[in-house]
N, C-alpha and C positions, 0 to 999 in steps of 0.2 A: 283566614278566609277571604276572598275579591271583593270587590266595591262590584256588583252585578249593574249594568248599564244598557238602559235600553234606548235607541237612537229611533229621531223621528223629523223625517224633512222628507219634502217633497222630490226634491234633489239625488239621483244618484250618485251626484258626483261631490257633493257634498256631505252625504251619510259616510261614502267612502273616507274622505277625511279627515270627519270626526274617530271613525273609526281606525285610521291607522294615527291617528293623532293619539286617541286610548291604547291603543295595544301598546305602545312603549312602554309602558308601566304597567308591571308584572303584578299589579295590585289592582287591575279593574280588567273586567272581564263583559265584554258586549256581549250582551244573552240576544238581543235579534234587533236588526233595524226592519223599519215599516215606512212608507210613504206618507199616513195621515196620519192625522189624530183620530178618524174613526176606527181605522183598523188598529188604532193602539192601544185601543181600552181593552182588550182581545187579550192580547200579551201582558197588560200591565198586571189583570185579574190572574191569568194563569201561572205567568214566569214571576214576578212579585217582585221586578228589580228594586238596586237600592236609589236608583239614581235615571231619571229619564232625561234626556234631550229633548229638547223641541224648538223647532224652527219657531219663529215668530210669526212670519206670512206664510202661510201656506191655504192653497184652495180651498173650498169649503169651509173649513173652521181655521183658524190660527190659532197657534201653541195659548197666547193669552187667553183665549177663548177654555180652550181646553183645560186650561187650569183653573177657571172659577165653575 
């Protein structure tokens, strides 16, 4: 069973970089990409990823604040 990952980053370019970097490993599945922490709450609840990547500095709420 692959490790399911949710990517959270306000930059579409960096979301793509992370997705491409993770996609080289067949044991990893990116289940969704979202642009901020507020949007991330629903997919985390719905998709229950094993791992979420978080940008430390995002508008509205940082990745660190979201973790708290």
